[in-house]
C-alpha positions as semicolon CSV with decimal commas, in nm:
position;residue;x (nm);y (nm);z (nm)
1;M;2,652;-0,731;-1,719
2;F;2,354;-0,768;-1,504
3;A;2,230;-1,116;-1,420
4;H;1,868;-1,171;-1,315
5;A;1,727;-1,511;-1,199
6;P;1,382;-1,617;-1,331
7;T;1,118;-1,415;-1,118
8;A;0,911;-1,567;-0,831
9;R;0,527;-1,589;-0,860
10;S;0,487;-1,344;-0,569
11;R;0,715;-1,103;-0,733
12;S;0,495;-1,117;-1,045
13;L;0,167;-1,078;-0,806
14;V;0,325;-0,791;-0,624
15;K;0,429;-0,604;-0,942
16;A;0,058;-0,667;-1,075
17;V;-0,093;-0,529;-0,784
18;T;0,125;-0,209;-0,753
19;W;0,096;-0,150;-1,125
20;R;-0,270;-0,169;-1,093
21;M;-0,284;0,070;-0,823
22;V;-0,099;0,333;-1,046
23;G;-0,326;0,234;-1,333
24;S;-0,644;0,252;-1,143
25;V;-0,577;0,617;-1,025
26;D;-0,519;0,685;-1,369
27;T;-0,864;0,536;-1,486
28;F;-1,043;0,695;-1,200
29;I;-0,896;1,038;-1,301
30;V;-0,987;0,991;-1,677
31;S;-1,338;0,862;-1,598
32;F;-1,408;1,138;-1,361
33;I;-1,289;1,401;-1,631
34;V;-1,520;1,201;-1,875
35;A;-1,835;1,182;-1,656
36;T;-1,787;1,564;-1,579
37;L;-1,756;1,659;-1,937
38;F;-2,102;1,461;-2,009
39;H;-2,242;1,729;-1,752
40;R;-2,292;1,471;-1,476
41;P;-2,299;1,612;-1,118
42;M;-1,990;1,599;-0,935
43;G;-2,082;1,332;-0,681
44;N;-2,241;1,115;-0,982
45;A;-1,913;1,156;-1,159
46;A;-1,709;1,052;-0,883
47;S;-1,940;0,731;-0,818
48;I;-1,919;0,640;-1,191
49;A;-1,520;0,698;-1,162
50;V;-1,496;0,490;-0,846
51;S;-1,715;0,195;-1,004
52;I;-1,513;0,190;-1,340
53;A;-1,172;0,195;-1,139
54;S;-1,276;-0,063;-0,898
55;V;-1,386;-0,314;-1,167
56;E;-1,107;-0,275;-1,399
57;T;-0,852;-0,306;-1,102
58;V;-0,952;-0,668;-1,039
59;T;-0,974;-0,771;-1,403
60;K;-0,635;-0,612;-1,497
61;V;-0,453;-0,739;-1,206
62;V;-0,548;-1,100;-1,316
63;L;-0,462;-1,025;-1,680
64;F;-0,141;-0,871;-1,589
65;Y;-0,029;-1,161;-1,353
66;F;-0,084;-1,424;-1,658
67;H;0,098;-1,192;-1,879
68;E;0,379;-1,153;-1,642
69;R;0,387;-1,547;-1,602
70;A;0,379;-1,603;-1,968
71;W;0,667;-1,369;-2,021
72;A;0,866;-1,552;-1,739
73;R;0,884;-1,852;-1,964
74;V;1,020;-1,655;-2,261
75;P;1,390;-1,685;-2,268
76;W;1,441;-1,415;-2,516
77;G;1,613;-1,088;-2,376
78;R;1,662;-1,217;-2,037
79;A;1,998;-1,157;-1,888
80;D;2,004;-1,494;-1,691
81;K;1,998;-1,653;-2,012
82;V;2,290;-1,461;-2,154
83;V;2,502;-1,523;-1,854
84;E;2,438;-1,899;-1,866
85;A;2,538;-1,921;-2,245
86;E;2,856;-1,734;-2,163
87;M;2,953;-1,960;-1,882
88;T;2,880;-2,290;-2,063
89;P;3,237;-2,430;-2,185
90;P;3,262;-2,491;-2,536
91;P;3,226;-2,860;-2,637
92;S;3,540;-3,049;-2,640
93;P;3,689;-3,166;-2,978
94;P;3,629;-3,529;-3,051
95;P;3,910;-3,763;-2,979
């Protein structure tokens, strides 16, 4: 069984930033393709895509960070809560 301690805020922030890097590359590619499909010149399509990817990177890092912190408070499905429950001795019978 895996046991995980509650996550640190810095871990949540690093996860948010790295995930957004991946997501922003995806957003850039999709935005570039859409702009190109609407017959924008290649340079104009690239600048539209960069603008969209830049703005959504900042907003989604913030959103993901708070989403991650909210989930860190939910005990459901966390391995450290399962291990803690297994390690708690049963109550002793009344005398």
